[in-house]
A tleap script that builds the chain and sets N, CA, C and O, in Angstrom:
source leaprc.protein.ff14SB
mol = sequence {
  NMET PHE LYS GLN ARG ARG ARG LYS PRO TYR
  TYR PHE THR ASP ASP SER VAL ALA SER ASP
  THR VAL ILE SER PHE CYS MET GLY GLY LEU
  ALA LEU LEU PHE GLU LEU ILE ALA VAL ILE
  ALA SER VAL LYS THR ALA GLY HIE VAL PRO
  GLY ILE ILE GLY VAL MET LEU LEU SER ALA
  LEU ILE LEU SER VAL VAL GLY PHE ILE PHE
  ALA ARG PHE SER LEU LYS SER GLN LYS GLY
  SER LEU GLY SER LYS ARG THR SER ALA LEU
  VAL CYS ILE LEU GLY PHE VAL ILE VAL LEU
  VAL PHE LEU ILE CLEU
}
set mol.1.N position { 18.018 -37.274 28.305 }
set mol.1.CA position { 18.217 -36.481 29.474 }
set mol.1.C position { 17.035 -35.513 29.688 }
set mol.1.O position { 16.314 -35.616 30.680 }
set mol.2.N position { 16.853 -34.597 28.767 }
set mol.2.CA position { 15.691 -33.713 28.851 }
set mol.2.C position { 14.607 -34.257 27.944 }
set mol.2.O position { 14.838 -34.616 26.789 }
set mol.3.N position { 13.460 -34.300 28.494 }
set mol.3.CA position { 12.343 -34.801 27.717 }
set mol.3.C position { 11.667 -33.630 27.002 }
set mol.3.O position { 11.268 -32.652 27.634 }
set mol.4.N position { 11.544 -33.743 25.690 }
set mol.4.CA position { 10.910 -32.674 24.928 }
set mol.4.C position { 9.401 -32.831 24.977 }
set mol.4.O position { 8.849 -33.912 24.770 }
set mol.5.N position { 8.768 -31.722 25.256 }
set mol.5.CA position { 7.311 -31.733 25.270 }
set mol.5.C position { 6.801 -31.300 23.916 }
set mol.5.O position { 7.317 -30.366 23.301 }
set mol.6.N position { 5.811 -31.975 23.480 }
set mol.6.CA position { 5.184 -31.575 22.224 }
set mol.6.C position { 4.163 -30.495 22.520 }
set mol.6.O position { 3.322 -30.615 23.410 }
set mol.7.N position { 4.273 -29.450 21.747 }
set mol.7.CA position { 3.312 -28.364 21.921 }
set mol.7.C position { 2.049 -28.674 21.147 }
set mol.7.O position { 2.075 -29.212 20.040 }
set mol.8.N position { 0.968 -28.322 21.760 }
set mol.8.CA position { -0.299 -28.476 21.075 }
set mol.8.C position { -0.432 -27.356 20.066 }
set mol.8.O position { -0.079 -26.213 20.357 }
set mol.9.N position { -0.929 -27.665 18.900 }
set mol.9.CA position { -1.105 -26.589 17.909 }
set mol.9.C position { -2.189 -25.625 18.379 }
set mol.9.O position { -3.220 -26.034 18.912 }
set mol.10.N position { -1.935 -24.351 18.170 }
set mol.10.CA position { -2.902 -23.319 18.549 }
set mol.10.C position { -3.703 -22.916 17.330 }
set mol.10.O position { -3.145 -22.562 16.291 }
set mol.11.N position { -4.996 -22.972 17.465 }
set mol.11.CA position { -5.875 -22.596 16.378 }
set mol.11.C position { -6.493 -21.236 16.687 }
set mol.11.O position { -6.872 -20.957 17.825 }
set mol.12.N position { -6.588 -20.402 15.667 }
set mol.12.CA position { -7.129 -19.071 15.857 }
set mol.12.C position { -8.644 -19.049 15.758 }
set mol.12.O position { -9.259 -18.015 16.018 }
set mol.13.N position { -9.239 -20.129 15.400 }
set mol.13.CA position { -10.692 -20.181 15.319 }
set mol.13.C position { -11.238 -20.819 16.584 }
set mol.13.O position { -10.569 -21.600 17.260 }
set mol.14.N position { -12.448 -20.464 16.869 }
set mol.14.CA position { -13.104 -20.989 18.054 }
set mol.14.C position { -14.524 -21.380 17.669 }
set mol.14.O position { -15.122 -20.773 16.780 }
set mol.15.N position { -15.051 -22.373 18.325 }
set mol.15.CA position { -16.407 -22.803 18.015 }
set mol.15.C position { -17.452 -21.851 18.565 }
set mol.15.O position { -18.635 -21.988 18.254 }
set mol.16.N position { -17.029 -20.869 19.390 }
set mol.16.CA position { -18.010 -19.956 19.972 }
set mol.16.C position { -18.423 -18.858 18.994 }
set mol.16.O position { -19.458 -18.222 19.195 }
set mol.17.N position { -17.642 -18.622 17.941 }
set mol.17.CA position { -17.970 -17.606 16.934 }
set mol.17.C position { -17.752 -18.217 15.557 }
set mol.17.O position { -16.707 -18.814 15.297 }
set mol.18.N position { -18.727 -18.070 14.686 }
set mol.18.CA position { -18.599 -18.577 13.319 }
set mol.18.C position { -17.636 -17.693 12.537 }
set mol.18.O position { -17.602 -16.479 12.741 }
set mol.19.N position { -16.865 -18.285 11.658 }
set mol.19.CA position { -15.887 -17.510 10.886 }
set mol.19.C position { -16.569 -16.526 9.945 }
set mol.19.O position { -16.027 -15.452 9.681 }
set mol.20.N position { -17.743 -16.870 9.439 }
set mol.20.CA position { -18.488 -15.939 8.588 }
set mol.20.C position { -18.913 -14.699 9.368 }
set mol.20.O position { -18.993 -13.606 8.808 }
set mol.21.N position { -19.184 -14.870 10.657 }
set mol.21.CA position { -19.553 -13.737 11.493 }
set mol.21.C position { -18.388 -12.778 11.650 }
set mol.21.O position { -18.569 -11.561 11.597 }
set mol.22.N position { -17.199 -13.317 11.842 }
set mol.22.CA position { -16.010 -12.476 11.984 }
set mol.22.C position { -15.745 -11.709 10.688 }
set mol.22.O position { -15.431 -10.519 10.723 }
set mol.23.N position { -15.870 -12.376 9.564 }
set mol.23.CA position { -15.675 -11.721 8.269 }
set mol.23.C position { -16.715 -10.620 8.080 }
set mol.23.O position { -16.395 -9.537 7.591 }
set mol.24.N position { -17.950 -10.896 8.466 }
set mol.24.CA position { -19.012 -9.902 8.337 }
set mol.24.C position { -18.753 -8.694 9.234 }
set mol.24.O position { -18.968 -7.558 8.813 }
set mol.25.N position { -18.293 -8.924 10.465 }
set mol.25.CA position { -17.946 -7.821 11.355 }
set mol.25.C position { -16.832 -6.966 10.762 }
set mol.25.O position { -16.900 -5.738 10.801 }
set mol.26.N position { -15.809 -7.611 10.215 }
set mol.26.CA position { -14.678 -6.864 9.635 }
set mol.26.C position { -15.123 -6.029 8.444 }
set mol.26.O position { -14.736 -4.867 8.319 }
set mol.27.N position { -15.927 -6.608 7.578 }
set mol.27.CA position { -16.393 -5.856 6.408 }
set mol.27.C position { -17.309 -4.709 6.809 }
set mol.27.O position { -17.191 -3.610 6.267 }
set mol.28.N position { -18.208 -4.943 7.736 }
set mol.28.CA position { -19.080 -3.877 8.214 }
set mol.28.C position { -18.309 -2.785 8.935 }
set mol.28.O position { -18.619 -1.602 8.794 }
set mol.29.N position { -17.307 -3.179 9.707 }
set mol.29.CA position { -16.472 -2.192 10.394 }
set mol.29.C position { -15.665 -1.348 9.423 }
set mol.29.O position { -15.530 -0.139 9.610 }
set mol.30.N position { -15.126 -1.979 8.386 }
set mol.30.CA position { -14.396 -1.221 7.367 }
set mol.30.C position { -15.314 -0.255 6.627 }
set mol.30.O position { -14.920 0.868 6.313 }
set mol.31.N position { -16.532 -0.692 6.350 }
set mol.31.CA position { -17.488 0.187 5.679 }
set mol.31.C position { -17.794 1.401 6.549 }
set mol.31.O position { -17.832 2.527 6.054 }
set mol.32.N position { -18.012 1.178 7.838 }
set mol.32.CA position { -18.275 2.298 8.739 }
set mol.32.C position { -17.061 3.209 8.875 }
set mol.32.O position { -17.212 4.424 9.003 }
set mol.33.N position { -15.868 2.640 8.851 }
set mol.33.CA position { -14.650 3.450 8.921 }
set mol.33.C position { -14.498 4.312 7.674 }
set mol.33.O position { -14.137 5.485 7.777 }
set mol.34.N position { -14.766 3.752 6.508 }
set mol.34.CA position { -14.700 4.520 5.267 }
set mol.34.C position { -15.708 5.670 5.288 }
set mol.34.O position { -15.413 6.775 4.833 }
set mol.35.N position { -16.892 5.398 5.819 }
set mol.35.CA position { -17.905 6.444 5.888 }
set mol.35.C position { -17.508 7.541 6.868 }
set mol.35.O position { -17.761 8.719 6.617 }
set mol.36.N position { -16.896 7.163 7.970 }
set mol.36.CA position { -16.416 8.150 8.935 }
set mol.36.C position { -15.326 9.029 8.332 }
set mol.36.O position { -15.317 10.241 8.547 }
set mol.37.N position { -14.420 8.435 7.588 }
set mol.37.CA position { -13.371 9.195 6.913 }
set mol.37.C position { -13.983 10.148 5.892 }
set mol.37.O position { -13.514 11.276 5.742 }
set mol.38.N position { -15.018 9.707 5.192 }
set mol.38.CA position { -15.680 10.567 4.207 }
set mol.38.C position { -16.344 11.760 4.881 }
set mol.38.O position { -16.286 12.872 4.357 }
set mol.39.N position { -16.970 11.548 6.027 }
set mol.39.CA position { -17.608 12.654 6.748 }
set mol.39.C position { -16.565 13.638 7.257 }
set mol.39.O position { -16.756 14.850 7.153 }
set mol.40.N position { -15.470 13.134 7.804 }
set mol.40.CA position { -14.413 14.008 8.306 }
set mol.40.C position { -13.801 14.810 7.168 }
set mol.40.O position { -13.550 16.006 7.320 }
set mol.41.N position { -13.558 14.167 6.030 }
set mol.41.CA position { -12.989 14.882 4.877 }
set mol.41.C position { -13.964 15.914 4.338 }
set mol.41.O position { -13.546 16.987 3.902 }
set mol.42.N position { -15.239 15.613 4.359 }
set mol.42.CA position { -16.239 16.561 3.872 }
set mol.42.C position { -16.335 17.778 4.773 }
set mol.42.O position { -16.458 18.901 4.286 }
set mol.43.N position { -16.279 17.570 6.067 }
set mol.43.CA position { -16.326 18.688 7.001 }
set mol.43.C position { -15.057 19.525 6.899 }
set mol.43.O position { -15.105 20.754 6.952 }
set mol.44.N position { -13.929 18.853 6.753 }
set mol.44.CA position { -12.642 19.550 6.706 }
set mol.44.C position { -12.497 20.406 5.448 }
set mol.44.O position { -11.901 21.482 5.504 }
set mol.45.N position { -13.028 19.950 4.326 }
set mol.45.CA position { -12.875 20.684 3.067 }
set mol.45.C position { -14.119 21.476 2.700 }
set mol.45.O position { -14.229 21.969 1.577 }
set mol.46.N position { -15.055 21.606 3.627 }
set mol.46.CA position { -16.296 22.359 3.443 }
set mol.46.C position { -17.102 21.865 2.239 }
set mol.46.O position { -17.675 22.666 1.500 }
set mol.47.N position { -17.143 20.564 2.048 }
set mol.47.CA position { -17.961 19.976 0.997 }
set mol.47.C position { -17.273 19.796 -0.342 }
set mol.47.O position { -17.861 19.207 -1.249 }
set mol.48.N position { -16.056 20.277 -0.500 }
set mol.48.CA position { -15.325 20.133 -1.766 }
set mol.48.C position { -14.335 18.970 -1.646 }
set mol.48.O position { -13.123 19.173 -1.578 }
set mol.49.N position { -14.874 17.760 -1.620 }
set mol.49.CA position { -14.050 16.580 -1.408 }
set mol.49.C position { -13.508 16.074 -2.738 }
set mol.49.O position { -14.150 16.238 -3.776 }
set mol.50.N position { -12.331 15.459 -2.710 }
set mol.50.CA position { -11.798 14.878 -3.945 }
set mol.50.C position { -12.585 13.639 -4.357 }
set mol.50.O position { -13.415 13.136 -3.600 }
set mol.51.N position { -12.317 13.161 -5.551 }
set mol.51.CA position { -13.026 12.014 -6.098 }
set mol.51.C position { -12.773 10.710 -5.368 }
set mol.51.O position { -13.582 9.785 -5.439 }
set mol.52.N position { -11.658 10.635 -4.671 }
set mol.52.CA position { -11.337 9.392 -3.960 }
set mol.52.C position { -12.347 9.116 -2.845 }
set mol.52.O position { -12.554 7.963 -2.468 }
set mol.53.N position { -12.970 10.160 -2.322 }
set mol.53.CA position { -13.975 9.969 -1.278 }
set mol.53.C position { -15.206 9.264 -1.856 }
set mol.53.O position { -15.823 8.443 -1.178 }
set mol.54.N position { -15.560 9.576 -3.084 }
set mol.54.CA position { -16.658 8.864 -3.745 }
set mol.54.C position { -16.335 7.399 -3.948 }
set mol.54.O position { -17.202 6.535 -3.813 }
set mol.55.N position { -15.089 7.126 -4.273 }
set mol.55.CA position { -14.663 5.734 -4.427 }
set mol.55.C position { -14.710 5.015 -3.082 }
set mol.55.O position { -15.067 3.839 -3.015 }
set mol.56.N position { -14.350 5.723 -2.014 }
set mol.56.CA position { -14.417 5.116 -0.678 }
set mol.56.C position { -15.857 4.801 -0.297 }
set mol.56.O position { -16.130 3.760 0.301 }
set mol.57.N position { -16.785 5.701 -0.644 }
set mol.57.CA position { -18.191 5.429 -0.334 }
set mol.57.C position { -18.732 4.279 -1.168 }
set mol.57.O position { -19.535 3.484 -0.679 }
set mol.58.N position { -18.304 4.182 -2.419 }
set mol.58.CA position { -18.718 3.061 -3.257 }
set mol.58.C position { -18.163 1.747 -2.714 }
set mol.58.O position { -18.861 0.733 -2.698 }
set mol.59.N position { -16.913 1.767 -2.273 }
set mol.59.CA position { -16.337 0.554 -1.691 }
set mol.59.C position { -17.005 0.221 -0.355 }
set mol.59.O position { -17.132 -0.954 -0.012 }
set mol.60.N position { -17.432 1.233 0.403 }
set mol.60.CA position { -18.172 0.974 1.642 }
set mol.60.C position { -19.507 0.318 1.340 }
set mol.60.O position { -19.956 -0.562 2.075 }
set mol.61.N position { -20.142 0.748 0.254 }
set mol.61.CA position { -21.402 0.128 -0.161 }
set mol.61.C position { -21.198 -1.342 -0.520 }
set mol.61.O position { -21.975 -2.205 -0.111 }
set mol.62.N position { -20.155 -1.613 -1.280 }
set mol.62.CA position { -19.863 -2.992 -1.678 }
set mol.62.C position { -19.493 -3.844 -0.468 }
set mol.62.O position { -19.935 -4.987 -0.350 }
set mol.63.N position { -18.673 -3.281 0.440 }
set mol.63.CA position { -18.288 -4.024 1.641 }
set mol.63.C position { -19.491 -4.339 2.513 }
set mol.63.O position { -19.580 -5.437 3.062 }
set mol.64.N position { -20.413 -3.407 2.651 }
set mol.64.CA position { -21.569 -3.673 3.499 }
set mol.64.C position { -22.499 -4.713 2.875 }
set mol.64.O position { -23.089 -5.520 3.593 }
set mol.65.N position { -22.635 -4.705 1.552 }
set mol.65.CA position { -23.487 -5.714 0.901 }
set mol.65.C position { -22.858 -7.105 1.019 }
set mol.65.O position { -23.542 -8.071 1.358 }
set mol.66.N position { -21.567 -7.202 0.742 }
set mol.66.CA position { -20.890 -8.500 0.844 }
set mol.66.C position { -20.838 -8.971 2.295 }
set mol.66.O position { -20.974 -10.163 2.569 }
set mol.67.N position { -20.640 -8.029 3.229 }
set mol.67.CA position { -20.664 -8.384 4.648 }
set mol.67.C position { -22.016 -8.908 5.078 }
set mol.67.O position { -22.097 -9.826 5.894 }
set mol.68.N position { -23.092 -8.327 4.532 }
set mol.68.CA position { -24.423 -8.821 4.853 }
set mol.68.C position { -24.638 -10.227 4.288 }
set mol.68.O position { -25.303 -11.054 4.912 }
set mol.69.N position { -24.081 -10.491 3.122 }
set mol.69.CA position { -24.177 -11.847 2.555 }
set mol.69.C position { -23.460 -12.848 3.460 }
set mol.69.O position { -23.965 -13.945 3.698 }
set mol.70.N position { -22.281 -12.470 3.965 }
set mol.70.CA position { -21.581 -13.352 4.907 }
set mol.70.C position { -22.375 -13.511 6.201 }
set mol.70.O position { -22.372 -14.585 6.803 }
set mol.71.N position { -23.052 -12.453 6.630 }
set mol.71.CA position { -23.879 -12.554 7.839 }
set mol.71.C position { -25.032 -13.521 7.623 }
set mol.71.O position { -25.398 -14.266 8.532 }
set mol.72.N position { -25.602 -13.516 6.431 }
set mol.72.CA position { -26.677 -14.467 6.133 }
set mol.72.C position { -26.156 -15.904 6.126 }
set mol.72.O position { -26.836 -16.817 6.593 }
set mol.73.N position { -24.932 -16.101 5.588 }
set mol.73.CA position { -24.346 -17.438 5.620 }
set mol.73.C position { -24.061 -17.878 7.052 }
set mol.73.O position { -24.201 -19.056 7.383 }
set mol.74.N position { -23.660 -16.930 7.902 }
set mol.74.CA position { -23.338 -17.306 9.284 }
set mol.74.C position { -24.594 -17.682 10.058 }
set mol.74.O position { -24.512 -18.455 11.013 }
set mol.75.N position { -25.754 -17.157 9.672 }
set mol.75.CA position { -26.990 -17.538 10.352 }
set mol.75.C position { -27.327 -19.008 10.139 }
set mol.75.O position { -27.997 -19.623 10.969 }
set mol.76.N position { -26.860 -19.570 9.028 }
set mol.76.CA position { -27.113 -20.980 8.748 }
set mol.76.C position { -26.104 -21.904 9.434 }
set mol.76.O position { -26.305 -23.118 9.491 }
set mol.77.N position { -25.019 -21.322 9.953 }
set mol.77.CA position { -23.978 -22.120 10.600 }
set mol.77.C position { -24.409 -22.509 12.012 }
set mol.77.O position { -25.161 -21.783 12.664 }
set mol.78.N position { -23.934 -23.637 12.468 }
set mol.78.CA position { -24.259 -24.108 13.807 }
set mol.78.C position { -23.352 -23.487 14.876 }
set mol.78.O position { -23.691 -23.485 16.059 }
set mol.79.N position { -22.203 -22.961 14.452 }
set mol.79.CA position { -21.246 -22.389 15.400 }
set mol.79.C position { -21.681 -21.001 15.825 }
set mol.79.O position { -22.331 -20.278 15.069 }
set mol.80.N position { -21.320 -20.644 17.027 }
set mol.80.CA position { -21.527 -19.285 17.493 }
set mol.80.C position { -22.923 -19.004 17.998 }
set mol.80.O position { -23.859 -19.780 17.806 }
set mol.81.N position { -23.022 -17.847 18.661 }
set mol.81.CA position { -24.311 -17.459 19.217 }
set mol.81.C position { -25.122 -16.671 18.200 }
set mol.81.O position { -24.580 -16.087 17.261 }
set mol.82.N position { -26.397 -16.671 18.405 }
set mol.82.CA position { -27.288 -15.975 17.493 }
set mol.82.C position { -27.154 -14.461 17.636 }
set mol.82.O position { -27.372 -13.726 16.673 }
set mol.83.N position { -26.800 -13.997 18.824 }
set mol.83.CA position { -26.650 -12.562 19.052 }
set mol.83.C position { -25.519 -11.949 18.244 }
set mol.83.O position { -25.678 -10.868 17.678 }
set mol.84.N position { -24.379 -12.627 18.183 }
set mol.84.CA position { -23.259 -12.096 17.401 }
set mol.84.C position { -23.561 -12.125 15.912 }
set mol.84.O position { -23.117 -11.247 15.172 }
set mol.85.N position { -24.301 -13.113 15.472 }
set mol.85.CA position { -24.665 -13.199 14.057 }
set mol.85.C position { -25.611 -12.068 13.676 }
set mol.85.O position { -25.464 -11.460 12.616 }
set mol.86.N position { -26.581 -11.787 14.540 }
set mol.86.CA position { -27.514 -10.694 14.274 }
set mol.86.C position { -26.818 -9.341 14.345 }
set mol.86.O position { -27.124 -8.440 13.564 }
set mol.87.N position { -25.884 -9.196 15.279 }
set mol.87.CA position { -25.158 -7.937 15.409 }
set mol.87.C position { -24.311 -7.664 14.180 }
set mol.87.O position { -24.234 -6.523 13.726 }
set mol.88.N position { -23.677 -8.689 13.635 }
set mol.88.CA position { -22.869 -8.489 12.432 }
set mol.88.C position { -23.751 -8.095 11.248 }
set mol.88.O position { -23.347 -7.289 10.411 }
set mol.89.N position { -24.941 -8.660 11.182 }
set mol.89.CA position { -25.873 -8.272 10.112 }
set mol.89.C position { -26.331 -6.826 10.294 }
set mol.89.O position { -26.462 -6.091 9.315 }
set mol.90.N position { -26.574 -6.416 11.532 }
set mol.90.CA position { -27.005 -5.046 11.793 }
set mol.90.C position { -25.905 -4.028 11.481 }
set mol.90.O position { -26.196 -2.931 11.004 }
set mol.91.N position { -24.655 -4.379 11.743 }
set mol.91.CA position { -23.539 -3.485 11.420 }
set mol.91.C position { -23.470 -3.276 9.910 }
set mol.91.O position { -23.254 -2.155 9.448 }
set mol.92.N position { -23.648 -4.330 9.151 }
set mol.92.CA position { -23.613 -4.217 7.695 }
set mol.92.C position { -24.814 -3.443 7.160 }
set mol.92.O position { -24.677 -2.653 6.226 }
set mol.93.N position { -25.983 -3.666 7.742 }
set mol.93.CA position { -27.168 -2.921 7.316 }
set mol.93.C position { -27.009 -1.441 7.636 }
set mol.93.O position { -27.399 -0.589 6.838 }
set mol.94.N position { -26.440 -1.128 8.797 }
set mol.94.CA position { -26.205 0.266 9.172 }
set mol.94.C position { -25.264 0.952 8.188 }
set mol.94.O position { -25.502 2.092 7.791 }
set mol.95.N position { -24.199 0.261 7.793 }
set mol.95.CA position { -23.286 0.817 6.797 }
set mol.95.C position { -23.969 1.042 5.462 }
set mol.95.O position { -23.718 2.046 4.795 }
set mol.96.N position { -24.820 0.129 5.073 }
set mol.96.CA position { -25.551 0.259 3.807 }
set mol.96.C position { -26.511 1.445 3.838 }
set mol.96.O position { -26.599 2.202 2.872 }
set mol.97.N position { -27.224 1.602 4.941 }
set mol.97.CA position { -28.190 2.692 5.063 }
set mol.97.C position { -27.486 4.045 5.066 }
set mol.97.O position { -27.975 4.997 4.459 }
set mol.98.N position { -26.352 4.140 5.738 }
set mol.98.CA position { -25.618 5.407 5.777 }
set mol.98.C position { -25.133 5.792 4.377 }
set mol.98.O position { -25.210 6.961 3.998 }
set mol.99.N position { -24.638 4.825 3.612 }
set mol.99.CA position { -24.205 5.119 2.249 }
set mol.99.C position { -25.389 5.554 1.381 }
set mol.99.O position { -25.261 6.470 0.569 }
set mol.100.N position { -26.525 4.907 1.550 }
set mol.100.CA position { -27.711 5.315 0.785 }
set mol.100.C position { -28.152 6.728 1.139 }
set mol.100.O position { -28.582 7.478 0.263 }
set mol.101.N position { -28.052 7.101 2.415 }
set mol.101.CA position { -28.391 8.459 2.830 }
set mol.101.C position { -27.432 9.453 2.193 }
set mol.101.O position { -27.855 10.516 1.740 }
set mol.102.N position { -26.129 9.117 2.154 }
set mol.102.CA position { -25.145 9.997 1.506 }
set mol.102.C position { -25.447 10.162 0.017 }
set mol.102.O position { -25.320 11.257 -0.531 }
set mol.103.N position { -25.841 9.085 -0.623 }
set mol.103.CA position { -26.127 9.155 -2.053 }
set mol.103.C position { -27.394 9.950 -2.344 }
set mol.103.O position { -27.471 10.650 -3.354 }
set mol.104.N position { -28.376 9.847 -1.475 }
set mol.104.CA position { -29.611 10.607 -1.661 }
set mol.104.C position { -29.365 12.098 -1.432 }
set mol.104.O position { -29.900 12.940 -2.153 }
set mol.105.N position { -28.555 12.416 -0.424 }
set mol.105.CA position { -28.263 13.824 -0.149 }
set mol.105.C position { -27.356 14.384 -1.216 }
set mol.105.O position { -26.993 15.559 -1.164 }
savepdb mol mol.pdb
quit
């Protein structure tokens, strides 16, 4: 009586963006978020931050390095545009440089 339609499976990946690029963006974004939280906590406590902020900066450093490695892998992929791949690498490099500036200061 009623004809059942088969639904097409929906995939969350797209050929327009490489999956390594998305991972690199997420890691770089998390690193920048951790650094922003560290700056806000430092301003709020007048420089007397707890030890967890140092751990957050160390994890931001690790996230930015690993994100840059994923960005390098995405440059070798055929999927996605070159602009998004370069932008994800720049986000990770920016996070790395900010952490290095914090460590030097």
